[in-house]
N, CA, C and O atoms as a CHARMM CRD file, in Angstrom:
* protein
*
  312
    1    1 MET  N    -31.02800  39.86300  46.38500 PROA 1      0.00000
    2    1 MET  CA   -31.41800  38.72600  45.58700 PROA 1      0.00000
    3    1 MET  C    -30.55300  38.61600  44.32300 PROA 1      0.00000
    4    1 MET  O    -30.11500  37.52300  43.96400 PROA 1      0.00000
    5    2 GLY  N    -30.30900  39.74300  43.65400 PROA 2      0.00000
    6    2 GLY  CA   -29.51100  39.74000  42.42900 PROA 2      0.00000
    7    2 GLY  C    -28.07600  39.30900  42.69200 PROA 2      0.00000
    8    2 GLY  O    -27.46500  38.62500  41.87000 PROA 2      0.00000
    9    3 LEU  N    -27.53600  39.71500  43.85300 PROA 3      0.00000
   10    3 LEU  CA   -26.17200  39.32800  44.20600 PROA 3      0.00000
   11    3 LEU  C    -26.08700  37.81800  44.44300 PROA 3      0.00000
   12    3 LEU  O    -25.10400  37.18100  44.06600 PROA 3      0.00000
   13    4 THR  N    -27.11200  37.25800  45.06100 PROA 4      0.00000
   14    4 THR  CA   -27.14500  35.81800  45.31800 PROA 4      0.00000
   15    4 THR  C    -27.16200  35.04500  44.00100 PROA 4      0.00000
   16    4 THR  O    -26.47000  34.03500  43.87200 PROA 4      0.00000
   17    5 VAL  N    -27.92900  35.49800  43.03900 PROA 5      0.00000
   18    5 VAL  CA   -28.01400  34.84400  41.73400 PROA 5      0.00000
   19    5 VAL  C    -26.65900  34.93600  41.03300 PROA 5      0.00000
   20    5 VAL  O    -26.21500  33.97000  40.41300 PROA 5      0.00000
   21    6 LEU  N    -26.00400  36.08400  41.12800 PROA 6      0.00000
   22    6 LEU  CA   -24.69300  36.28000  40.51900 PROA 6      0.00000
   23    6 LEU  C    -23.65500  35.34700  41.15100 PROA 6      0.00000
   24    6 LEU  O    -22.87400  34.71700  40.43700 PROA 6      0.00000
   25    7 VAL  N    -23.64200  35.25600  42.47100 PROA 7      0.00000
   26    7 VAL  CA   -22.69500  34.38400  43.17400 PROA 7      0.00000
   27    7 VAL  C    -22.95800  32.92400  42.81300 PROA 7      0.00000
   28    7 VAL  O    -22.02400  32.15700  42.57900 PROA 7      0.00000
   29    8 MET  N    -24.23800  32.54500  42.76800 PROA 8      0.00000
   30    8 MET  CA   -24.58500  31.16600  42.39800 PROA 8      0.00000
   31    8 MET  C    -24.17500  30.86900  40.94400 PROA 8      0.00000
   32    8 MET  O    -23.72400  29.76500  40.63800 PROA 8      0.00000
   33    9 GLY  N    -24.33300  31.84200  40.07100 PROA 9      0.00000
   34    9 GLY  CA   -23.93100  31.66700  38.67100 PROA 9      0.00000
   35    9 GLY  C    -22.43000  31.48300  38.53800 PROA 9      0.00000
   36    9 GLY  O    -21.97800  30.61100  37.79600 PROA 9      0.00000
   37   10 VAL  N    -21.65000  32.29300  39.24400 PROA 10     0.00000
   38   10 VAL  CA   -20.18600  32.17300  39.22300 PROA 10     0.00000
   39   10 VAL  C    -19.76800  30.83300  39.81800 PROA 10     0.00000
   40   10 VAL  O    -18.87800  30.16300  39.29300 PROA 10     0.00000
   41   11 PHE  N    -20.41600  30.44800  40.91500 PROA 11     0.00000
   42   11 PHE  CA   -20.10300  29.16100  41.54000 PROA 11     0.00000
   43   11 PHE  C    -20.38500  28.00600  40.57900 PROA 11     0.00000
   44   11 PHE  O    -19.55900  27.10100  40.45500 PROA 11     0.00000
   45   12 ALA  N    -21.52600  28.01600  39.89800 PROA 12     0.00000
   46   12 ALA  CA   -21.88900  26.95000  38.95800 PROA 12     0.00000
   47   12 ALA  C    -20.90900  26.91500  37.78300 PROA 12     0.00000
   48   12 ALA  O    -20.52700  25.83900  37.32100 PROA 12     0.00000
   49   13 TYR  N    -20.50300  28.09200  37.30100 PROA 13     0.00000
   50   13 TYR  CA   -19.55900  28.16600  36.19300 PROA 13     0.00000
   51   13 TYR  C    -18.20600  27.58000  36.58800 PROA 13     0.00000
   52   13 TYR  O    -17.62600  26.79400  35.83800 PROA 13     0.00000
   53   14 GLU  N    -17.70400  27.95500  37.75200 PROA 14     0.00000
   54   14 GLU  CA   -16.42000  27.44500  38.24300 PROA 14     0.00000
   55   14 GLU  C    -16.48900  25.94100  38.49600 PROA 14     0.00000
   56   14 GLU  O    -15.54700  25.21300  38.18500 PROA 14     0.00000
   57   15 TRP  N    -17.60700  25.47600  39.06100 PROA 15     0.00000
   58   15 TRP  CA   -17.76700  24.05800  39.33200 PROA 15     0.00000
   59   15 TRP  C    -17.75100  23.25800  38.02600 PROA 15     0.00000
   60   15 TRP  O    -17.14200  22.19100  37.94700 PROA 15     0.00000
   61   16 ASN  N    -18.43400  23.79300  36.99900 PROA 16     0.00000
   62   16 ASN  CA   -18.47500  23.13500  35.69500 PROA 16     0.00000
   63   16 ASN  C    -17.08200  23.10400  35.05600 PROA 16     0.00000
   64   16 ASN  O    -16.69900  22.08800  34.47500 PROA 16     0.00000
   65   17 LEU  N    -16.32400  24.19100  35.15300 PROA 17     0.00000
   66   17 LEU  CA   -14.95800  24.21300  34.61700 PROA 17     0.00000
   67   17 LEU  C    -14.07100  23.19000  35.31100 PROA 17     0.00000
   68   17 LEU  O    -13.29400  22.49300  34.66000 PROA 17     0.00000
   69   18 ARG  N    -14.18500  23.10100  36.62100 PROA 18     0.00000
   70   18 ARG  CA   -13.36600  22.15300  37.38200 PROA 18     0.00000
   71   18 ARG  C    -13.71600  20.71200  36.99000 PROA 18     0.00000
   72   18 ARG  O    -12.82400  19.87600  36.83800 PROA 18     0.00000
   73   19 ARG  N    -15.00700  20.42400  36.82900 PROA 19     0.00000
   74   19 ARG  CA   -15.44700  19.08400  36.44500 PROA 19     0.00000
   75   19 ARG  C    -14.92300  18.72500  35.05200 PROA 19     0.00000
   76   19 ARG  O    -14.46300  17.60500  34.83000 PROA 19     0.00000
   77   20 GLN  N    -14.99100  19.66500  34.12500 PROA 20     0.00000
   78   20 GLN  CA   -14.47700  19.42100  32.77300 PROA 20     0.00000
   79   20 GLN  C    -12.96000  19.18700  32.80200 PROA 20     0.00000
   80   20 GLN  O    -12.44500  18.32100  32.09400 PROA 20     0.00000
   81   21 HSD  N    -12.26900  19.95200  33.60900 PROA 21     0.00000
   82   21 HSD  CA   -10.81500  19.78600  33.72800 PROA 21     0.00000
   83   21 HSD  C    -10.46900  18.40900  34.28500 PROA 21     0.00000
   84   21 HSD  O     -9.54300  17.76300  33.79500 PROA 21     0.00000
   85   22 GLU  N    -11.19400  17.95200  35.29600 PROA 22     0.00000
   86   22 GLU  CA   -10.94100  16.63700  35.88100 PROA 22     0.00000
   87   22 GLU  C    -11.22900  15.52300  34.87600 PROA 22     0.00000
   88   22 GLU  O    -10.48600  14.54400  34.81400 PROA 22     0.00000
   89   23 GLU  N    -12.30100  15.65900  34.08600 PROA 23     0.00000
   90   23 GLU  CA   -12.62300  14.65500  33.07000 PROA 23     0.00000
   91   23 GLU  C    -11.55200  14.61100  31.98700 PROA 23     0.00000
   92   23 GLU  O    -11.16400  13.53400  31.53400 PROA 23     0.00000
   93   24 ALA  N    -11.07900  15.77100  31.57700 PROA 24     0.00000
   94   24 ALA  CA   -10.02100  15.81600  30.56500 PROA 24     0.00000
   95   24 ALA  C     -8.73600  15.18900  31.10200 PROA 24     0.00000
   96   24 ALA  O     -8.03000  14.49000  30.37500 PROA 24     0.00000
   97   25 GLU  N     -8.44200  15.43800  32.35800 PROA 25     0.00000
   98   25 GLU  CA    -7.23900  14.86100  32.97100 PROA 25     0.00000
   99   25 GLU  C     -7.33700  13.34200  33.05000 PROA 25     0.00000
  100   25 GLU  O     -6.35100  12.64600  32.81000 PROA 25     0.00000
  101   26 LYS  N     -8.52600  12.81900  33.38500 PROA 26     0.00000
  102   26 LYS  CA    -8.73000  11.36800  33.42600 PROA 26     0.00000
  103   26 LYS  C     -8.56400  10.76300  32.03900 PROA 26     0.00000
  104   26 LYS  O     -7.94800   9.70800  31.89100 PROA 26     0.00000
  105   27 ALA  N     -9.11100  11.42500  31.02100 PROA 27     0.00000
  106   27 ALA  CA    -9.00800  10.91300  29.64800 PROA 27     0.00000
  107   27 ALA  C     -7.55700  10.90400  29.18200 PROA 27     0.00000
  108   27 ALA  O     -7.11300   9.93600  28.56400 PROA 27     0.00000
  109   28 LEU  N     -6.82200  11.95700  29.46700 PROA 28     0.00000
  110   28 LEU  CA    -5.41600  12.00300  29.07400 PROA 28     0.00000
  111   28 LEU  C     -4.58500  10.96800  29.82600 PROA 28     0.00000
  112   28 LEU  O     -3.65400  10.38800  29.26700 PROA 28     0.00000
  113   29 SER  N     -4.91600  10.74100  31.07300 PROA 29     0.00000
  114   29 SER  CA    -4.21200   9.73600  31.85900 PROA 29     0.00000
  115   29 SER  C     -4.46300   8.33600  31.28700 PROA 29     0.00000
  116   29 SER  O     -3.54200   7.52400  31.19600 PROA 29     0.00000
  117   30 ALA  N     -5.70600   8.06200  30.90500 PROA 30     0.00000
  118   30 ALA  CA    -6.03700   6.76400  30.31300 PROA 30     0.00000
  119   30 ALA  C     -5.33700   6.59700  28.96500 PROA 30     0.00000
  120   30 ALA  O     -4.83000   5.51700  28.66200 PROA 30     0.00000
  121   31 ALA  N     -5.30400   7.64400  28.16400 PROA 31     0.00000
  122   31 ALA  CA    -4.63600   7.57700  26.86600 PROA 31     0.00000
  123   31 ALA  C     -3.13500   7.34200  27.04600 PROA 31     0.00000
  124   31 ALA  O     -2.52500   6.59900  26.27800 PROA 31     0.00000
  125   32 SER  N     -2.55600   7.96100  28.03900 PROA 32     0.00000
  126   32 SER  CA    -1.13300   7.76800  28.30800 PROA 32     0.00000
  127   32 SER  C     -0.85800   6.33100  28.73500 PROA 32     0.00000
  128   32 SER  O      0.13900   5.74000  28.32000 PROA 32     0.00000
  129   33 ALA  N     -1.73000   5.77100  29.55500 PROA 33     0.00000
  130   33 ALA  CA    -1.55300   4.39600  29.99800 PROA 33     0.00000
  131   33 ALA  C     -1.66500   3.42800  28.82300 PROA 33     0.00000
  132   33 ALA  O     -0.90600   2.46200  28.74200 PROA 33     0.00000
  133   34 ILE  N     -2.60000   3.68000  27.91700 PROA 34     0.00000
  134   34 ILE  CA    -2.75300   2.81800  26.74800 PROA 34     0.00000
  135   34 ILE  C     -1.53600   2.94900  25.84200 PROA 34     0.00000
  136   34 ILE  O     -1.07300   1.95400  25.28300 PROA 34     0.00000
  137   35 GLY  N     -1.01900   4.14800  25.69100 PROA 35     0.00000
  138   35 GLY  CA     0.14000   4.36600  24.83100 PROA 35     0.00000
  139   35 GLY  C      1.39700   3.70100  25.34800 PROA 35     0.00000
  140   35 GLY  O      2.28000   3.36300  24.55800 PROA 35     0.00000
  141   36 ASN  N      1.50400   3.50500  26.64500 PROA 36     0.00000
  142   36 ASN  CA     2.69000   2.89400  27.23700 PROA 36     0.00000
  143   36 ASN  C      2.55300   1.38700  27.42400 PROA 36     0.00000
  144   36 ASN  O      3.46200   0.74700  27.95300 PROA 36     0.00000
  145   37 TRP  N      1.42800   0.81000  26.99700 PROA 37     0.00000
  146   37 TRP  CA     1.18800  -0.61300  27.18800 PROA 37     0.00000
  147   37 TRP  C      2.14100  -1.42900  26.34000 PROA 37     0.00000
  148   37 TRP  O      2.41000  -1.09100  25.18700 PROA 37     0.00000
  149   38 LYS  N      2.64600  -2.49900  26.91500 PROA 38     0.00000
  150   38 LYS  CA     3.51900  -3.42800  26.19400 PROA 38     0.00000
  151   38 LYS  C      2.99800  -4.83400  26.40500 PROA 38     0.00000
  152   38 LYS  O      2.47800  -5.16400  27.47100 PROA 38     0.00000
  153   39 SER  N      3.13700  -5.64000  25.40300 PROA 39     0.00000
  154   39 SER  CA     2.66700  -7.01900  25.46000 PROA 39     0.00000
  155   39 SER  C      3.44100  -7.78200  26.52900 PROA 39     0.00000
  156   39 SER  O      4.65700  -7.62600  26.64300 PROA 39     0.00000
  157   40 PRO  N      2.75200  -8.60200  27.30700 PROA 40     0.00000
  158   40 PRO  CA     3.45500  -9.39800  28.31100 PROA 40     0.00000
  159   40 PRO  C      4.41500 -10.41000  27.68100 PROA 40     0.00000
  160   40 PRO  O      5.35700 -10.85800  28.33500 PROA 40     0.00000
  161   41 THR  N      4.18500 -10.77100  26.42800 PROA 41     0.00000
  162   41 THR  CA     5.04600 -11.75400  25.76600 PROA 41     0.00000
  163   41 THR  C      6.09300 -11.09800  24.86900 PROA 41     0.00000
  164   41 THR  O      6.75900 -11.78300  24.09300 PROA 41     0.00000
  165   42 GLU  N      6.23900  -9.79800  24.96800 PROA 42     0.00000
  166   42 GLU  CA     7.18400  -9.09100  24.10500 PROA 42     0.00000
  167   42 GLU  C      8.60400  -9.64400  24.24600 PROA 42     0.00000
  168   42 GLU  O      9.31000  -9.79400  23.24900 PROA 42     0.00000
  169   43 GLY  N      9.01200  -9.93800  25.43700 PROA 43     0.00000
  170   43 GLY  CA    10.35000 -10.47200  25.65300 PROA 43     0.00000
  171   43 GLY  C     10.52500 -11.85900  25.07400 PROA 43     0.00000
  172   43 GLY  O     11.63300 -12.23800  24.69400 PROA 43     0.00000
  173   44 LEU  N      9.44500 -12.62200  25.00200 PROA 44     0.00000
  174   44 LEU  CA     9.53400 -13.97400  24.45500 PROA 44     0.00000
  175   44 LEU  C      9.60400 -13.96600  22.93000 PROA 44     0.00000
  176   44 LEU  O     10.05900 -14.93500  22.32200 PROA 44     0.00000
  177   45 LEU  N      9.15400 -12.87400  22.31400 PROA 45     0.00000
  178   45 LEU  CA     9.12000 -12.81100  20.86300 PROA 45     0.00000
  179   45 LEU  C     10.42400 -12.31700  20.25800 PROA 45     0.00000
  180   45 LEU  O     10.54600 -12.24800  19.03500 PROA 45     0.00000
  181   46 ARG  N     11.37400 -11.98100  21.06800 PROA 46     0.00000
  182   46 ARG  CA    12.66100 -11.49900  20.55900 PROA 46     0.00000
  183   46 ARG  C     13.58200 -12.67000  20.26400 PROA 46     0.00000
  184   46 ARG  O     13.56400 -13.69000  20.95200 PROA 46     0.00000
  185   47 THR  N     14.38200 -12.49700  19.22900 PROA 47     0.00000
  186   47 THR  CA    15.37300 -13.51000  18.89100 PROA 47     0.00000
  187   47 THR  C     16.74200 -12.84900  18.90800 PROA 47     0.00000
  188   47 THR  O     16.83600 -11.62400  18.84200 PROA 47     0.00000
  189   48 PRO  N     17.80300 -13.64200  18.99500 PROA 48     0.00000
  190   48 PRO  CA    19.14000 -13.05100  18.98800 PROA 48     0.00000
  191   48 PRO  C     19.44600 -12.29900  17.70100 PROA 48     0.00000
  192   48 PRO  O     20.31900 -11.43100  17.69000 PROA 48     0.00000
  193   49 SER  N     18.74700 -12.61500  16.61700 PROA 49     0.00000
  194   49 SER  CA    19.03000 -11.94600  15.35000 PROA 49     0.00000
  195   49 SER  C     18.25400 -10.64900  15.16000 PROA 49     0.00000
  196   49 SER  O     18.40900 -10.00000  14.12600 PROA 49     0.00000
  197   50 ASP  N     17.42800 -10.24900  16.12000 PROA 50     0.00000
  198   50 ASP  CA    16.66400  -9.00600  15.99200 PROA 50     0.00000
  199   50 ASP  C     17.55200  -7.79800  15.74800 PROA 50     0.00000
  200   50 ASP  O     17.18400  -6.89700  14.99300 PROA 50     0.00000
  201   51 GLN  N     18.70100  -7.77100  16.37100 PROA 51     0.00000
  202   51 GLN  CA    19.58900  -6.61600  16.19500 PROA 51     0.00000
  203   51 GLN  C     20.04500  -6.49800  14.75100 PROA 51     0.00000
  204   51 GLN  O     20.27100  -5.38700  14.27200 PROA 51     0.00000
  205   52 TRP  N     20.18700  -7.60300  14.04900 PROA 52     0.00000
  206   52 TRP  CA    20.61400  -7.56000  12.64500 PROA 52     0.00000
  207   52 TRP  C     19.47600  -7.10800  11.75000 PROA 52     0.00000
  208   52 TRP  O     19.69700  -6.44200  10.73800 PROA 52     0.00000
  209   53 LEU  N     18.24700  -7.47500  12.12700 PROA 53     0.00000
  210   53 LEU  CA    17.10200  -7.13800  11.28700 PROA 53     0.00000
  211   53 LEU  C     16.63700  -5.69900  11.47100 PROA 53     0.00000
  212   53 LEU  O     16.05400  -5.12000  10.55500 PROA 53     0.00000
  213   54 LYS  N     16.88000  -5.12700  12.61400 PROA 54     0.00000
  214   54 LYS  CA    16.36100  -3.79300  12.91600 PROA 54     0.00000
  215   54 LYS  C     17.37600  -2.67800  12.74800 PROA 54     0.00000
  216   54 LYS  O     17.00600  -1.50500  12.79200 PROA 54     0.00000
  217   55 THR  N     18.63000  -3.00800  12.55900 PROA 55     0.00000
  218   55 THR  CA    19.64100  -1.97700  12.37300 PROA 55     0.00000
  219   55 THR  C     20.45300  -2.28600  11.12300 PROA 55     0.00000
  220   55 THR  O     20.70900  -3.45000  10.81800 PROA 55     0.00000
  221   56 PRO  N     20.85100  -1.26700  10.41400 PROA 56     0.00000
  222   56 PRO  CA    21.68500  -1.52900   9.23100 PROA 56     0.00000
  223   56 PRO  C     23.08900  -1.94400   9.66700 PROA 56     0.00000
  224   56 PRO  O     23.52300  -1.61800  10.77300 PROA 56     0.00000
  225   57 PRO  N     23.79200  -2.65800   8.80100 PROA 57     0.00000
  226   57 PRO  CA    25.15500  -3.05700   9.18100 PROA 57     0.00000
  227   57 PRO  C     26.06800  -1.83600   9.25500 PROA 57     0.00000
  228   57 PRO  O     25.84100  -0.83800   8.57100 PROA 57     0.00000
  229   58 LYS  N     27.07600  -1.92300  10.06800 PROA 58     0.00000
  230   58 LYS  CA    28.05300  -0.84000  10.17000 PROA 58     0.00000
  231   58 LYS  C     28.87700  -0.80600   8.89000 PROA 58     0.00000
  232   58 LYS  O     28.99300  -1.81000   8.18700 PROA 58     0.00000
  233   59 LEU  N     29.42900   0.32100   8.60600 PROA 59     0.00000
  234   59 LEU  CA    30.21200   0.49800   7.39700 PROA 59     0.00000
  235   59 LEU  C     31.35600  -0.51300   7.35400 PROA 59     0.00000
  236   59 LEU  O     32.14900  -0.61300   8.29000 PROA 59     0.00000
  237   60 GLY  N     31.42800  -1.25400   6.26100 PROA 60     0.00000
  238   60 GLY  CA    32.47800  -2.26200   6.11800 PROA 60     0.00000
  239   60 GLY  C     32.11600  -3.61800   6.69500 PROA 60     0.00000
  240   60 GLY  O     32.90800  -4.55600   6.60000 PROA 60     0.00000
  241   61 LYS  N     30.93600  -3.74500   7.29200 PROA 61     0.00000
  242   61 LYS  CA    30.50400  -5.02200   7.87700 PROA 61     0.00000
  243   61 LYS  C     29.38000  -5.59600   7.03200 PROA 61     0.00000
  244   61 LYS  O     28.70400  -4.86900   6.30300 PROA 61     0.00000
  245   62 TYR  N     29.18500  -6.90000   7.13300 PROA 62     0.00000
  246   62 TYR  CA    28.14300  -7.57900   6.38200 PROA 62     0.00000
  247   62 TYR  C     27.30000  -8.41100   7.33400 PROA 62     0.00000
  248   62 TYR  O     27.73400  -8.74800   8.43600 PROA 62     0.00000
  249   63 PHE  N     26.08600  -8.74000   6.89400 PROA 63     0.00000
  250   63 PHE  CA    25.25400  -9.62800   7.69700 PROA 63     0.00000
  251   63 PHE  C     25.85800 -11.02200   7.73100 PROA 63     0.00000
  252   63 PHE  O     25.86900 -11.68100   8.77100 PROA 63     0.00000
  253   64 TYR  N     26.35500 -11.46100   6.59600 PROA 64     0.00000
  254   64 TYR  CA    26.93800 -12.79200   6.47300 PROA 64     0.00000
  255   64 TYR  C     28.34800 -12.65200   5.92200 PROA 64     0.00000
  256   64 TYR  O     28.67100 -11.65900   5.27100 PROA 64     0.00000
  257   65 GLN  N     29.17500 -13.63500   6.18100 PROA 65     0.00000
  258   65 GLN  CA    30.51700 -13.61900   5.60700 PROA 65     0.00000
  259   65 GLN  C     30.39300 -13.86800   4.10400 PROA 65     0.00000
  260   65 GLN  O     29.73900 -14.82100   3.68100 PROA 65     0.00000
  261   66 LEU  N     31.00900 -13.02700   3.31600 PROA 66     0.00000
  262   66 LEU  CA    30.97800 -13.17400   1.86700 PROA 66     0.00000
  263   66 LEU  C     32.22300 -13.91100   1.40800 PROA 66     0.00000
  264   66 LEU  O     33.33900 -13.60000   1.82600 PROA 66     0.00000
  265   67 ASN  N     32.01800 -14.87400   0.55700 PROA 67     0.00000
  266   67 ASN  CA    33.13400 -15.62100   0.00600 PROA 67     0.00000
  267   67 ASN  C     33.53100 -14.94000  -1.29900 PROA 67     0.00000
  268   67 ASN  O     32.84600 -15.09500  -2.30900 PROA 67     0.00000
  269   68 ALA  N     34.60000 -14.20700  -1.28900 PROA 68     0.00000
  270   68 ALA  CA    35.02400 -13.44500  -2.46000 PROA 68     0.00000
  271   68 ALA  C     35.85800 -14.28200  -3.41500 PROA 68     0.00000
  272   68 ALA  O     36.14500 -13.84300  -4.52900 PROA 68     0.00000
  273   69 ALA  N     36.24300 -15.45300  -3.00800 PROA 69     0.00000
  274   69 ALA  CA    37.06000 -16.30400  -3.87900 PROA 69     0.00000
  275   69 ALA  C     36.16100 -16.95600  -4.92700 PROA 69     0.00000
  276   69 ALA  O     35.26800 -17.73000  -4.58100 PROA 69     0.00000
  277   70 VAL  N     36.39200 -16.64700  -6.21000 PROA 70     0.00000
  278   70 VAL  CA    35.61100 -17.23400  -7.29600 PROA 70     0.00000
  279   70 VAL  C     36.31200 -18.51000  -7.72900 PROA 70     0.00000
  280   70 VAL  O     37.51900 -18.49400  -7.96800 PROA 70     0.00000
  281   71 PRO  N     35.58200 -19.61700  -7.83500 PROA 71     0.00000
  282   71 PRO  CA    36.22300 -20.86200  -8.26300 PROA 71     0.00000
  283   71 PRO  C     36.86100 -20.71600  -9.64600 PROA 71     0.00000
  284   71 PRO  O     36.38900 -19.93900 -10.47600 PROA 71     0.00000
  285   72 GLN  N     37.89500 -21.43900  -9.87400 PROA 72     0.00000
  286   72 GLN  CA    38.66200 -21.36600 -11.12500 PROA 72     0.00000
  287   72 GLN  C     37.77900 -21.66800 -12.33400 PROA 72     0.00000
  288   72 GLN  O     37.92900 -21.01800 -13.36900 PROA 72     0.00000
  289   73 LYS  N     36.86600 -22.63100 -12.23300 PROA 73     0.00000
  290   73 LYS  CA    35.99900 -23.00900 -13.33700 PROA 73     0.00000
  291   73 LYS  C     35.15400 -21.82500 -13.81900 PROA 73     0.00000
  292   73 LYS  O     35.02500 -21.62000 -15.02600 PROA 73     0.00000
  293   74 GLU  N     34.58300 -21.05400 -12.91100 PROA 74     0.00000
  294   74 GLU  CA    33.71300 -19.94000 -13.28100 PROA 74     0.00000
  295   74 GLU  C     34.50500 -18.80800 -13.91100 PROA 74     0.00000
  296   74 GLU  O     33.96100 -18.07400 -14.73600 PROA 74     0.00000
  297   75 ARG  N     35.74500 -18.64500 -13.56000 PROA 75     0.00000
  298   75 ARG  CA    36.55300 -17.58200 -14.15300 PROA 75     0.00000
  299   75 ARG  C     36.89800 -17.90800 -15.60300 PROA 75     0.00000
  300   75 ARG  O     37.02800 -16.99900 -16.42300 PROA 75     0.00000
  301   76 GLU  N     37.04700 -19.17600 -15.92800 PROA 76     0.00000
  302   76 GLU  CA    37.41600 -19.54700 -17.28800 PROA 76     0.00000
  303   76 GLU  C     36.24300 -19.47400 -18.25100 PROA 76     0.00000
  304   76 GLU  O     36.44900 -19.18300 -19.43000 PROA 76     0.00000
  305   77 ASN  N     34.99900 -19.73200 -17.78700 PROA 77     0.00000
  306   77 ASN  CA    33.81200 -19.71200 -18.66200 PROA 77     0.00000
  307   77 ASN  C     33.03100 -18.41600 -18.45100 PROA 77     0.00000
  308   77 ASN  O     32.33900 -18.27600 -17.44300 PROA 77     0.00000
  309   78 PRO  N     33.12800 -17.46900 -19.37900 PROA 78     0.00000
  310   78 PRO  CA    32.40300 -16.19500 -19.19300 PROA 78     0.00000
  311   78 PRO  C     30.93500 -16.31100 -19.45200 PROA 78     0.00000
  312   78 PRO  O     30.20800 -15.32500 -19.33300 PROA 78     0.00000
C-alpha cells in the first residue's frame, strides 16, 4: 500500500511539472507572437524621406543643398 501511494505521489508530481512546463511554453509562444506583430499598414506609412529622418547624414553630406554664396549686399552691411 505504501509503495502505491509513493508511486502515485511521484506520478502526480511529474504530471504537475509537465502541465506547468506546457503552460509556460504556451505563454512564451504567445508573447513571442505579440512581440513580432507588425501593423498591416506599416508599408503604407513609409515615405521616401524616412531614410533621411532615421539616419544621420554621412560625413560631408547634408540633408539639403546649402547655398554658401553670400549676396554682396549682406557682406557690405555688418
